[in-house]
Every structure is written in structure tokens, then in C-alpha cells.
C-alpha positions as CSV (number, residue, x, y, z in Angstrom):
1,X,-5.3,-20.0,39.9
2,X,-3.0,-17.0,39.6
3,X,-4.4,-13.8,38.4
4,X,-2.6,-11.5,36.1
5,X,-1.7,-8.1,37.5
6,X,-1.1,-6.7,34.0
7,X,-3.5,-3.8,33.4
8,X,-5.1,-3.3,30.1
9,X,-3.5,-0.2,28.7
10,X,-6.2,0.7,26.1
11,X,-6.5,0.0,22.4
12,X,-3.6,-1.8,20.7
13,X,-1.3,0.7,19.0
14,X,0.8,-0.4,16.1
15,X,4.4,0.9,16.2
16,X,5.6,3.0,13.3
17,X,7.6,0.3,11.7
18,X,4.7,-2.1,11.7
19,X,2.4,0.6,10.3
20,X,4.8,1.5,7.5
21,X,5.4,-2.1,6.5
22,X,1.7,-2.9,6.5
23,X,0.5,0.2,4.8
24,X,3.4,0.2,2.4
25,X,2.9,-3.3,1.3
26,X,-0.9,-2.9,1.1
27,X,-0.6,0.4,-0.8
28,X,1.9,-1.0,-3.3
29,X,-0.1,-4.1,-4.0
30,X,-3.2,-1.9,-4.3
31,X,-1.4,0.3,-6.8
32,X,-0.4,-2.7,-8.9
33,X,-3.9,-4.1,-8.8
34,X,-5.5,-0.8,-9.7
35,X,-3.1,-0.1,-12.6
36,X,-3.8,-3.6,-13.9
37,X,-7.5,-3.2,-13.6
38,X,-7.6,0.4,-15.1
39,X,-5.4,-0.5,-18.0
40,X,-7.3,-3.6,-18.9
41,X,-9.0,-2.1,-21.9
42,X,-6.0,-0.3,-23.4
43,X,-7.1,3.3,-22.8
44,X,-3.8,5.0,-23.1
45,X,-4.7,8.6,-23.8
46,X,-3.4,11.4,-21.7
47,X,-6.9,12.0,-20.3
48,X,-7.2,8.3,-19.5
49,X,-4.0,8.3,-17.5
50,X,-5.2,11.4,-15.5
51,X,-8.4,9.5,-14.8
52,X,-6.4,6.4,-13.7
53,X,-4.3,8.5,-11.4
54,X,-7.4,10.1,-9.8
55,X,-9.1,6.7,-9.3
56,X,-6.0,5.2,-7.8
57,X,-5.8,8.1,-5.3
58,X,-9.6,7.9,-4.5
59,X,-9.3,4.1,-4.0
60,X,-6.3,4.5,-1.7
61,X,-8.1,7.1,0.4
62,X,-11.2,4.9,0.6
63,X,-9.2,1.9,1.5
64,X,-7.3,3.8,4.2
65,X,-10.6,5.1,5.6
66,X,-12.2,1.6,5.6
67,X,-9.1,0.0,7.2
68,X,-8.8,2.7,9.9
69,X,-12.5,2.5,10.6
70,X,-12.4,-1.3,10.8
71,X,-9.5,-1.0,13.4
72,X,-11.5,1.5,15.3
73,X,-14.7,-0.5,15.6
74,X,-12.8,-3.8,16.2
75,X,-11.4,-2.5,19.4
76,X,-14.1,-3.4,21.9
77,X,-13.1,-0.9,24.5
78,X,-14.2,2.6,25.4
79,X,-12.6,5.3,23.2
80,X,-11.5,8.8,24.0
81,X,-12.7,11.8,22.0
82,X,-10.1,11.9,19.2
83,X,-9.3,8.1,18.9
84,X,-11.3,7.8,15.7
85,X,-9.3,10.5,14.0
86,X,-6.0,9.2,15.3
87,X,-6.8,5.7,14.1
88,X,-7.7,7.0,10.6
89,X,-4.5,9.1,10.6
90,X,-2.4,6.0,11.3
91,X,-3.3,4.8,7.8
92,X,-1.0,7.4,6.1
93,X,1.5,4.8,4.9
94,X,-1.1,3.1,2.7
95,X,-1.9,6.4,0.9
96,X,1.8,7.4,0.8
97,X,2.7,4.1,-0.9
98,X,0.4,4.8,-3.9
99,X,1.6,8.3,-4.4
100,X,4.6,7.4,-6.7
101,X,2.2,5.5,-9.0
102,X,-0.3,8.3,-8.9
103,X,2.5,10.7,-9.9
104,X,3.7,8.3,-12.7
105,X,0.2,8.0,-14.1
106,X,-0.5,11.8,-13.7
107,X,2.8,12.6,-15.3
108,X,1.8,10.6,-18.3
109,X,-1.5,12.4,-18.3
110,X,0.2,15.8,-18.2
111,X,2.5,14.8,-21.1
112,X,5.7,14.4,-19.1
113,X,6.2,11.0,-20.8
114,X,4.2,8.9,-23.3
115,X,0.9,7.6,-21.8
116,X,1.2,4.3,-23.7
117,X,3.0,1.6,-21.7
118,X,3.3,3.5,-18.5
119,X,1.6,0.7,-16.7
120,X,4.7,-1.4,-17.1
121,X,6.8,1.2,-15.4
122,X,4.2,1.3,-12.6
123,X,4.4,-2.4,-12.2
124,X,8.2,-2.3,-12.0
125,X,8.1,0.7,-9.6
126,X,5.7,-1.1,-7.2
127,X,7.7,-4.3,-7.3
128,X,10.8,-2.4,-6.4
129,X,8.9,-0.6,-3.6
130,X,7.7,-4.0,-2.3
131,X,11.2,-5.4,-2.3
132,X,12.6,-2.3,-0.6
133,X,9.9,-2.4,2.1
134,X,10.6,-6.0,2.9
135,X,14.4,-5.5,2.9
136,X,14.3,-2.4,5.1
137,X,11.8,-3.6,7.6
138,X,13.7,-6.9,8.0
139,X,16.9,-5.0,8.6
140,X,15.0,-2.8,11.2
141,X,14.2,-6.1,12.9
142,X,17.9,-7.0,13.0
143,X,17.5,-9.8,10.5
144,X,20.7,-10.9,8.6
145,X,21.2,-9.5,5.1
146,X,20.4,-12.9,3.4
147,X,17.1,-13.2,5.4
148,X,16.3,-9.5,4.7
149,X,16.9,-10.0,1.0
150,X,14.6,-13.1,1.0
151,X,12.0,-11.1,2.9
152,X,12.3,-8.4,0.2
153,X,11.9,-11.0,-2.6
154,X,8.8,-12.4,-0.8
155,X,7.2,-9.0,-0.7
156,X,8.2,-8.3,-4.3
157,X,6.5,-11.6,-5.3
158,X,3.2,-10.1,-4.2
159,X,3.5,-7.5,-7.0
160,X,4.7,-10.1,-9.5
161,X,1.6,-12.2,-8.8
162,X,-0.5,-9.2,-9.7
163,X,1.5,-8.6,-12.9
164,X,1.2,-12.3,-13.9
165,X,-2.5,-12.4,-13.1
166,X,-2.9,-9.3,-15.3
167,X,-1.1,-10.9,-18.2
168,X,-3.1,-14.2,-17.8
169,X,-6.5,-12.4,-17.5
170,X,-5.9,-10.2,-20.5
């Protein structure tokens, strides 16, 4: 039996593109879901929208910490001193992906635009973000334009599922 001469190089590191796609898709779907959940009871005051923005940000940070920690402990290898912090820092795309929605909700809370109905703009924003992430990352991988567009549509459907579920549940 031949033995492999490949050395184990340490914990698996995700490349930047993979991290951006994963975190971006996760964050955008999280933002859609949180907006749907937080707007369920029709609280559309300015204070309510600031509250929604804060909870979305807290949820994204907690999700990033949980996901980074899960990656860290799932690697069954010895770790160096700063590996835990580096693993947590690699979750930045998840938090970054929710920031446009946080800004949209906070802007409604600060009176930049009407707070009533801002959730629909948030849904559209996140569906567009999902489409763009799918399209761009497929193009990064040298996929053809038609395949990239289909990948974008597939990603966007994740957001559409949340919107449809929100409408059905309400």
C-alpha cells in the first residue's frame, strides 16, 4: 500500500472568495429573515426601526462569533496562539453583508425615510445582494455569463423563499 507523502499543513483555510460568498449569502439571508421576523407584528415607528437595526446587528455579530467558534473547535488539530482570533476575524463577510440592511432600518429610525414599509425595501436590497454575490463569485470562478446569471438567480431565490414564507406566515 502506497503511503501519501503529503504533509498536513495545519487547519483548513478558506480563500477570500469562498469566505465572501459564504458570509455574504449567509448574512443576506440572515438579514431577510430577521427583517421578516422583526416586522411580523407591524411595529413601524421610528423607535421600532432603530430597535430592529440594533437587533439585526447583534444577531449578525452573534452568528459570526458562533460560526467562527464552531470552525475553530471543529478543527481537531493543535492551534497556535492567535488562531481563535484569526478564525473569528474571518467571519467579517457575514457581518458586512447585513450592514446595508442595518443602515436601511436605522435610516428609517432616524427619519431619513418613512419607517412604514421599509421592510419591503430591505427584502429587495437583500435579494439584489444575493443575486450579485452569486453572479460575481461565479464569474470569479470563470463560469460563463449564462451559468453565472443562473447562479445569481439561484442565490436570489434564497431571499425570495424568505419573503414568500414571511407572506404566508403572516
